[in-house]
C-alpha positions as CSV (number, residue, x, y, z in Angstrom):
1,X,17.7,-16.8,12.6
2,X,17.6,-13.6,10.1
3,X,18.7,-10.6,11.7
4,X,17.2,-8.0,9.8
5,X,13.6,-7.4,10.8
6,X,12.2,-4.6,8.7
7,X,11.7,-4.9,4.9
8,X,10.5,-2.4,2.4
9,X,7.3,-2.3,4.3
10,X,7.8,-2.7,8.0
11,X,7.9,-6.0,9.5
12,X,6.2,-8.9,7.9
13,X,5.6,-12.8,8.0
14,X,3.8,-15.6,9.6
15,X,1.8,-15.2,12.5
16,X,3.2,-17.2,15.4
17,X,6.8,-17.7,13.6
18,X,9.4,-15.5,14.1
19,X,9.7,-12.4,14.1
20,X,5.6,-12.2,14.0
21,X,5.3,-13.6,17.7
22,X,3.6,-12.4,20.8
23,X,7.7,-12.1,22.6
24,X,8.5,-10.1,20.1
25,X,5.9,-7.9,19.6
26,X,6.2,-7.0,23.1
27,X,10.0,-6.3,22.5
28,X,8.5,-4.2,19.3
29,X,6.7,-2.4,21.7
30,X,9.0,-1.6,24.6
31,X,11.6,-0.5,21.7
32,X,9.5,1.8,20.2
33,X,8.6,3.5,23.5
34,X,12.4,3.8,24.3
35,X,13.0,5.4,20.9
36,X,10.5,8.1,21.4
37,X,12.1,8.7,24.8
38,X,14.0,11.8,23.7
39,X,13.0,14.1,26.2
40,X,13.6,12.3,29.5
41,X,10.2,11.3,30.0
42,X,8.2,8.4,29.1
43,X,4.5,9.8,28.9
44,X,4.3,9.1,25.2
45,X,1.0,8.4,23.3
46,X,0.7,5.6,20.8
47,X,-2.2,4.6,18.4
48,X,-2.7,1.2,17.8
49,X,-4.9,-0.1,14.8
50,X,-5.2,-3.4,12.9
51,X,-6.4,-5.1,10.1
52,X,-9.0,-8.1,10.3
53,X,-6.8,-11.0,10.8
54,X,-7.1,-13.5,13.7
55,X,-3.3,-12.7,14.6
56,X,-4.4,-9.1,15.0
57,X,-5.3,-9.9,18.7
58,X,-2.2,-11.6,19.7
59,X,0.0,-8.5,18.3
60,X,-2.5,-5.8,19.6
61,X,-2.1,-7.1,23.1
62,X,1.8,-8.0,22.8
63,X,2.6,-4.3,21.7
64,X,0.2,-2.7,24.3
65,X,1.8,-4.5,27.0
66,X,5.3,-3.5,25.6
67,X,4.4,0.1,25.1
68,X,2.3,0.1,28.9
69,X,5.3,-1.1,30.5
70,X,7.3,1.7,29.5
71,X,4.9,4.0,30.2
72,X,2.9,5.2,27.2
73,X,-0.6,5.9,26.8
74,X,-2.0,3.5,24.0
75,X,-5.1,4.4,21.7
76,X,-6.6,1.5,20.3
77,X,-9.0,2.0,17.4
78,X,-9.7,-1.8,16.6
79,X,-10.3,-2.3,12.7
80,X,-8.7,0.5,10.9
81,X,-7.7,1.0,7.4
82,X,-3.8,1.8,7.2
83,X,-4.1,5.5,6.3
84,X,-6.4,6.0,9.0
85,X,-3.9,5.1,11.5
86,X,-1.6,7.5,9.8
87,X,-4.1,10.4,9.9
88,X,-5.0,9.6,13.4
89,X,-1.3,9.4,14.6
90,X,-1.1,13.1,13.1
91,X,-4.8,14.7,14.2
92,X,-4.6,13.4,17.5
93,X,-1.0,14.5,18.4
94,X,0.5,11.0,19.0
95,X,3.9,10.0,19.0
96,X,3.9,7.1,17.0
97,X,1.1,5.2,15.1
98,X,1.4,1.7,14.7
99,X,-0.8,-0.8,12.1
100,X,-1.1,-4.4,12.2
101,X,-1.7,-5.8,8.7
102,X,-0.2,-8.0,6.2
103,X,-1.8,-5.9,3.2
104,X,-3.1,-8.3,0.6
105,X,-1.4,-11.3,1.9
106,X,-3.4,-14.5,3.3
107,X,-4.5,-14.3,7.0
108,X,-1.7,-16.7,8.2
109,X,0.6,-13.5,7.2
110,X,0.5,-10.4,9.6
111,X,2.8,-7.2,9.7
112,X,3.7,-4.2,11.9
113,X,3.8,-0.8,10.4
114,X,5.1,2.4,12.2
115,X,4.3,5.7,11.3
116,X,5.8,8.9,13.0
117,X,4.4,11.7,14.6
118,X,3.8,13.4,11.5
119,X,1.8,10.6,10.0
120,X,4.8,9.0,7.6
121,X,6.6,5.9,8.0
122,X,9.6,6.0,9.9
123,X,13.2,6.9,8.3
124,X,15.4,4.0,7.8
125,X,17.6,5.6,10.6
126,X,15.0,5.2,13.1
127,X,13.6,1.6,12.3
128,X,17.4,0.8,12.7
129,X,17.3,2.0,16.2
130,X,14.3,0.4,16.8
131,X,15.5,-2.9,15.2
132,X,18.5,-2.7,17.3
133,X,17.2,-2.6,20.7
134,X,14.4,-5.2,20.0
135,X,17.3,-7.9,18.9
136,X,19.6,-6.6,21.5
137,X,20.3,-7.5,25.3
138,X,17.4,-7.7,27.7
139,X,16.1,-3.9,28.5
140,X,15.4,-3.1,32.2
141,X,12.0,-2.1,33.0
142,X,11.5,1.3,34.4
143,X,10.4,1.2,38.1
144,X,6.7,2.8,38.6
145,X,6.0,4.5,35.4
146,X,3.6,2.3,33.7
147,X,1.2,3.6,31.1
148,X,-2.5,2.8,30.3
149,X,-4.3,1.5,27.2
150,X,-7.6,2.9,26.0
151,X,-10.1,2.1,23.4
152,X,-11.2,5.6,21.3
153,X,-14.5,4.6,19.9
154,X,-14.6,7.5,17.8
155,X,-11.7,6.6,15.6
156,X,-13.3,5.9,12.6
157,X,-15.7,8.7,13.0
158,X,-12.8,11.3,12.9
159,X,-11.6,9.4,9.6
160,X,-14.6,9.4,8.2
161,X,-15.2,13.1,8.6
162,X,-11.7,14.0,7.2
163,X,-11.9,12.2,4.0
164,X,-15.6,13.8,3.1
165,X,-14.4,16.8,3.7
166,X,-11.6,16.0,0.7
167,X,-14.8,16.3,-1.8
168,X,-17.7,17.9,0.1
169,X,-21.2,16.8,1.0
170,X,-23.4,15.0,-1.5
171,X,-20.6,15.3,-3.9
172,X,-21.3,11.2,-5.0
173,X,-25.2,11.7,-5.5
174,X,-26.3,9.8,-8.5
175,X,-23.6,7.6,-8.8
176,X,-23.8,3.9,-8.4
177,X,-21.0,2.3,-7.0
178,X,-19.9,-1.5,-6.3
179,X,-17.2,-1.6,-3.4
180,X,-15.7,-4.7,-2.4
181,X,-14.0,-4.6,0.6
182,X,-11.7,-7.7,0.6
183,X,-13.0,-8.7,4.0
184,X,-10.4,-6.6,5.5
185,X,-10.0,-3.4,7.2
186,X,-12.1,-1.2,5.1
187,X,-14.9,-3.1,5.5
188,X,-17.3,-1.1,7.7
189,X,-15.7,2.5,7.2
190,X,-15.3,2.0,3.5
191,X,-18.8,1.4,2.2
192,X,-19.9,4.1,4.9
193,X,-17.9,7.0,3.5
194,X,-19.5,6.3,0.1
195,X,-23.0,6.2,1.5
196,X,-22.5,9.5,3.6
197,X,-21.7,11.5,0.1
198,X,-24.8,10.3,-1.4
199,X,-23.9,7.1,-3.8
200,X,-26.0,4.0,-4.1
201,X,-23.4,1.2,-2.7
202,X,-23.4,-2.4,-3.6
203,X,-21.3,-4.3,-1.0
204,X,-19.2,-7.1,-1.6
205,X,-16.6,-9.1,1.0
206,X,-17.9,-6.9,4.4
207,X,-18.2,-10.0,6.6
208,X,-14.3,-10.8,8.0
209,X,-14.1,-13.6,9.9
210,X,-10.3,-13.6,10.7
211,X,-9.5,-15.9,8.0
212,X,-11.2,-14.7,4.9
213,X,-9.6,-11.4,4.1
214,X,-7.9,-11.4,0.7
215,X,-9.9,-14.7,0.1
216,X,-10.8,-14.8,-3.5
217,X,-11.7,-10.9,-3.4
218,X,-11.0,-7.5,-2.9
219,X,-7.7,-5.3,-5.2
220,X,-6.5,-9.2,-5.8
221,X,-9.7,-10.4,-7.6
222,X,-11.6,-7.4,-9.1
223,X,-13.4,-9.5,-11.4
224,X,-15.7,-10.3,-8.7
225,X,-16.6,-6.5,-8.6
226,X,-16.2,-6.6,-12.7
227,X,-19.1,-8.9,-12.5
228,X,-20.7,-7.1,-10.1
229,X,-20.7,-3.6,-11.8
230,X,-22.4,-5.4,-15.0
231,X,-25.1,-6.9,-12.7
232,X,-26.2,-3.9,-11.2
233,X,-25.5,-1.2,-14.3
234,X,-23.1,0.6,-11.6
235,X,-20.8,3.3,-12.8
236,X,-17.6,2.2,-11.2
237,X,-16.3,-0.8,-9.3
238,X,-13.7,0.2,-6.5
239,X,-11.8,-3.0,-5.1
240,X,-9.6,-2.1,-2.0
241,X,-6.8,-4.7,-0.3
242,X,-6.7,-6.1,3.0
243,X,-5.7,-2.6,4.8
244,X,-7.5,-0.5,2.2
245,X,-4.3,1.4,1.3
246,X,-4.5,0.4,-2.1
247,X,-7.6,0.2,-4.6
248,X,-8.3,-1.4,-7.8
249,X,-10.8,-0.1,-10.1
250,X,-13.3,-1.5,-12.6
251,X,-15.1,0.7,-15.7
252,X,-18.7,1.1,-16.3
253,X,-18.5,-1.9,-19.0
254,X,-16.8,-4.4,-16.3
255,X,-13.7,-4.1,-17.1
256,X,-10.3,-3.9,-15.0
257,X,-8.6,-0.4,-15.5
258,X,-4.9,-0.9,-15.4
259,X,-2.8,0.9,-12.5
260,X,-1.0,3.1,-14.8
261,X,-3.8,4.1,-16.6
262,X,-5.2,5.5,-13.5
263,X,-2.0,7.4,-12.3
264,X,-2.0,8.6,-16.1
265,X,-5.6,10.2,-16.0
266,X,-5.2,11.3,-12.5
267,X,-2.0,13.2,-13.5
268,X,-3.9,14.4,-16.9
269,X,-6.6,15.9,-14.5
270,X,-4.7,17.8,-11.8
271,X,-2.7,19.2,-14.5
272,X,-5.7,20.4,-16.1
273,X,-6.8,22.2,-13.1
274,X,-3.0,24.0,-12.6
275,X,-2.9,21.7,-9.5
276,X,-0.3,18.8,-10.2
277,X,3.2,20.4,-8.6
278,X,6.0,20.8,-10.6
279,X,4.0,19.3,-13.3
280,X,5.5,16.0,-12.4
281,X,4.0,12.7,-11.5
282,X,6.2,9.9,-9.2
283,X,5.8,6.4,-10.1
284,X,8.3,2.8,-10.0
285,X,10.1,1.4,-12.8
286,X,7.5,-0.9,-12.5
287,X,5.4,1.5,-14.6
288,X,4.9,0.9,-18.2
289,X,7.0,2.8,-20.6
290,X,3.5,4.2,-22.2
291,X,2.7,5.9,-19.3
292,X,6.2,8.3,-20.0
293,X,4.9,8.9,-23.4
294,X,1.3,9.9,-22.6
295,X,2.3,12.3,-19.9
296,X,5.0,13.9,-22.2
297,X,2.3,14.6,-24.8
298,X,0.7,17.2,-22.0
299,X,3.8,18.3,-20.8
300,X,4.0,16.4,-17.7
301,X,7.4,14.7,-16.6
302,X,7.2,11.1,-15.4
303,X,9.9,10.2,-12.3
304,X,10.5,7.1,-11.5
305,X,12.0,5.4,-8.3
306,X,12.6,2.0,-7.1
307,X,9.7,-0.1,-6.5
308,X,7.5,0.4,-2.9
309,X,5.3,3.2,-2.3
310,X,7.6,4.4,0.6
311,X,9.9,5.3,-2.0
312,X,7.7,7.2,-4.3
313,X,6.5,9.2,-1.0
314,X,10.3,9.7,-0.6
315,X,10.8,11.5,-3.5
316,X,7.6,13.5,-3.4
317,X,8.5,14.8,0.1
318,X,12.2,15.5,-1.5
319,X,11.0,17.4,-4.5
320,X,7.8,18.8,-3.3
321,X,5.9,17.0,-5.6
322,X,2.1,16.0,-4.7
323,X,1.1,13.3,-6.9
324,X,2.8,9.5,-7.0
325,X,2.0,5.8,-6.8
326,X,2.6,2.3,-7.9
327,X,0.4,0.7,-10.6
328,X,-0.4,-2.0,-8.3
329,X,-2.7,0.4,-6.5
330,X,-1.2,2.5,-4.4
331,X,-2.0,6.4,-5.1
332,X,-0.7,9.4,-3.1
333,X,-2.4,12.5,-2.8
334,X,0.2,14.6,-0.4
335,X,-2.3,17.6,-0.2
336,X,-4.6,15.0,1.8
337,X,-2.6,11.8,3.0
338,X,0.7,11.1,4.2
339,X,0.7,7.6,2.8
340,X,-1.2,5.4,-0.1
341,X,-5.0,6.0,0.7
342,X,-7.6,3.4,-1.1
343,X,-10.7,5.0,0.0
344,X,-9.4,8.8,-0.6
345,X,-8.1,7.6,-4.0
346,X,-11.3,6.5,-5.1
347,X,-13.0,9.9,-4.1
348,X,-10.5,11.7,-6.1
349,X,-11.2,9.8,-9.3
350,X,-14.9,10.0,-8.4
351,X,-14.7,13.5,-8.7
352,X,-12.9,13.7,-11.4
353,X,-15.6,11.7,-13.2
354,X,-18.1,14.2,-11.8
355,X,-16.5,17.2,-12.8
356,X,-15.5,16.0,-16.3
357,X,-19.0,14.3,-17.0
358,X,-17.0,11.5,-18.4
359,X,-17.2,7.8,-17.9
360,X,-14.4,6.0,-16.4
361,X,-13.7,4.1,-19.4
362,X,-13.2,7.6,-21.1
363,X,-10.8,8.8,-18.9
364,X,-8.9,5.9,-19.0
365,X,-8.3,5.8,-22.7
366,X,-5.5,8.2,-22.1
367,X,-2.5,5.8,-22.7
368,X,-0.9,3.0,-24.5
369,X,0.4,0.2,-22.8
370,X,3.2,-1.7,-24.5
371,X,3.1,-5.1,-24.2
372,X,4.4,-6.4,-20.5
373,X,5.1,-9.9,-18.9
374,X,5.6,-10.3,-15.3
375,X,6.5,-13.2,-13.7
376,X,7.0,-14.0,-10.3
377,X,8.7,-17.0,-9.1
378,X,9.6,-18.8,-5.7
379,X,13.6,-18.5,-4.6
380,X,15.2,-20.7,-2.3
381,X,17.5,-17.6,-1.4
382,X,18.1,-13.9,-2.2
383,X,21.9,-13.8,-3.4
384,X,22.8,-10.7,-5.3
385,X,21.3,-11.2,-8.8
386,X,24.9,-10.1,-10.6
387,X,26.2,-12.9,-9.3
388,X,24.3,-15.3,-10.8
389,X,26.2,-16.1,-13.9
390,X,23.4,-17.7,-15.8
391,X,20.5,-15.4,-14.7
392,X,22.4,-12.1,-15.5
393,X,23.8,-13.1,-18.6
394,X,20.2,-14.1,-19.7
395,X,19.5,-10.5,-18.6
396,X,21.8,-8.8,-20.4
397,X,21.2,-11.0,-23.6
398,X,17.1,-9.6,-23.4
399,X,18.6,-5.8,-22.8
400,X,20.6,-6.3,-26.0
401,X,17.3,-7.8,-28.2
402,X,15.2,-4.9,-26.9
403,X,18.0,-2.3,-27.1
404,X,15.6,1.1,-27.1
405,X,12.5,-0.5,-27.7
406,X,11.9,-2.1,-24.3
407,X,13.4,-3.0,-21.1
408,X,14.1,-5.6,-18.6
409,X,13.7,-5.2,-14.6
410,X,14.4,-8.2,-12.5
411,X,14.0,-7.8,-8.6
412,X,13.6,-9.5,-5.6
413,X,10.1,-9.1,-3.7
414,X,10.8,-7.3,-0.2
415,X,7.7,-9.0,1.4
416,X,8.1,-12.8,0.2
417,X,10.5,-15.0,-1.1
418,X,9.9,-14.3,-4.8
419,X,11.7,-12.9,-7.7
420,X,9.8,-11.0,-10.0
421,X,10.7,-10.7,-13.8
422,X,9.3,-7.7,-16.1
423,X,10.0,-7.6,-19.6
424,X,8.5,-4.9,-21.7
425,X,8.5,-3.9,-25.5
426,X,6.5,-3.2,-28.5
427,X,7.4,-6.7,-29.7
428,X,4.8,-8.6,-27.3
429,X,6.3,-12.4,-28.8
430,X,9.8,-10.9,-28.2
431,X,8.9,-9.8,-24.4
432,X,7.3,-13.0,-23.6
433,X,10.2,-15.1,-25.2
434,X,12.7,-13.1,-23.4
435,X,11.0,-13.4,-20.0
436,X,10.8,-17.1,-20.3
437,X,14.6,-17.4,-20.8
438,X,15.3,-15.3,-18.2
439,X,13.0,-17.2,-15.7
440,X,14.4,-20.8,-16.9
441,X,17.7,-19.2,-16.0
442,X,16.4,-18.3,-12.0
443,X,14.6,-21.8,-11.8
444,X,17.8,-23.9,-12.7
445,X,20.0,-22.0,-9.9
446,X,18.1,-20.4,-7.6
447,X,14.3,-21.8,-8.4
448,X,12.5,-23.3,-5.2
């Protein structure tokens, strides 16, 4: 059994297999309450949201039981986007927020994300403290100190008003929008927000059944929204992932807009308004080199971090920047949200379209993208990459071939048993050849 619970984005795994079991979930609830208990009393308030997976019922009940057994008051939202839970944690003065989701993964998976009272994901130190309690000895139950659970019926109403206030009433009037909600957490609240702001909305994948989350829909399959945009003559297509913290766009021609182009146009728009703090965009090492070069033309700096929206946000908080994200669709506007928010990001982009009077295809034509190859390979295990001579050699040879005209990035997935190989070079054929050589070395050594 693995003794590490927290990965790059909370605790994640296959439902009903360790650690995503009711037994572990109950201990997670108890551990969270114990870590919150820093002032000698147990009357904590914790909000719990979930996406639309069947296993959400199991985890919600178990975690609630653990918290209530420790004296906590639990506020249950039902299906809610991850950013809604982060917002409610802060706006309702909760001591913690817990979101049950495996994001873009298939329905068989689930996960547990924990937010602190400020709406931000927990620090590594607090996660480690919780992990030690979960994996440690049996915890004695407190005497006569039970809490309670309450379902809050106005939870989504609070989030709706919060997001609408960011752009203003009727700000989307005249826009026709296709929204694909991935049969996930945003299936109800997502379309409603855009409708209440005046847009005409064509809805896709808004009938979750517990098993169809992310299934051939949403951010993983933007081609559905792209086809609908062309069919209905819409201005834009918006595709959320399972917990609606990520968004992929399609322009009015039915073309999927690359995530780096979205980051680029957002940074340029904020910079033109004088609102881009530090004249800096924070992105990850997965972003294209073309993004750096396009931003530099406007005097904007690109700072890069390791992979994961959490690392992006940490850099933003550390240096006071207000825009960051990943080219996979996470966009963080820290002036409005404490985490990636697909709905908020879409509202911000639509506002930029309205203010500029430009179509999305025009705004997205803001950078040149260097040829890139990205491969995802299943692996049997995850030893340090530099400890595998054949793989390490292939990477070094690729770096030598690219010189200053490209780059190589090889890393393990933080949520799956996979390794990702990225090569990028102005010479497309060279990028492809070197990626295949590295992939062959991986398959010959640790490939599944």
